[in-house]
C-alpha positions in Angstrom: 68.4 111.9 63.6 65.9 111.9 60.8 66.7 110.9 57.2 64.6 112.3 54.4 64.4 110.4 51.1 63.8 111.8 47.7 60.2 110.8 47.6 59.5 112.7 50.9 59.6 109.6 53.2 61.2 110.2 56.6 63.1 107.6 58.5 63.1 108.6 62.2 65.2 107.5 65.1 68.4 107.1 63.1 71.2 106.5 65.6 74.1 106.3 63.2 74.9 106.9 59.5 77.6 104.8 57.9 78.7 105.6 54.3 78.9 102.7 51.9 80.2 102.7 48.3 76.8 103.6 46.7 74.7 104.8 49.6 74.4 105.0 53.4 73.5 102.5 56.1 71.0 104.0 58.5 71.4 102.4 61.9 68.7 102.4 64.5 68.6 101.4 68.2 66.1 98.5 68.6 65.7 96.8 72.0 68.9 98.4 73.2 71.0 97.2 70.3 72.2 99.3 67.3 71.3 97.5 64.1 71.1 98.4 60.4 67.6 99.7 59.8 67.9 100.6 56.1 70.3 101.0 53.2 69.6 104.0 51.1 71.3 104.7 47.7 72.8 108.2 47.5 70.4 109.0 44.7 67.4 108.5 46.9 68.7 110.4 50.0 68.0 114.1 50.4 69.6 114.6 53.8 70.0 113.4 57.3 69.5 115.9 60.1 69.4 116.0 63.9 66.1 117.0 65.3 63.2 115.7 67.4 62.8 112.0 66.7 59.6 111.5 68.5 56.2 112.8 67.6 
């Protein structure tokens, strides 16, 4: 999946999205392990969509 932030930044290779109280935890697979890659407040997240994750 790909997450797009309000400033246009894209976070690619999102494996899982977990909703928190004020935002979302974007989890990514790194070296075969799913870890929290980023925490994004709701106000800074435009959307998360499924799509091609490699360029």
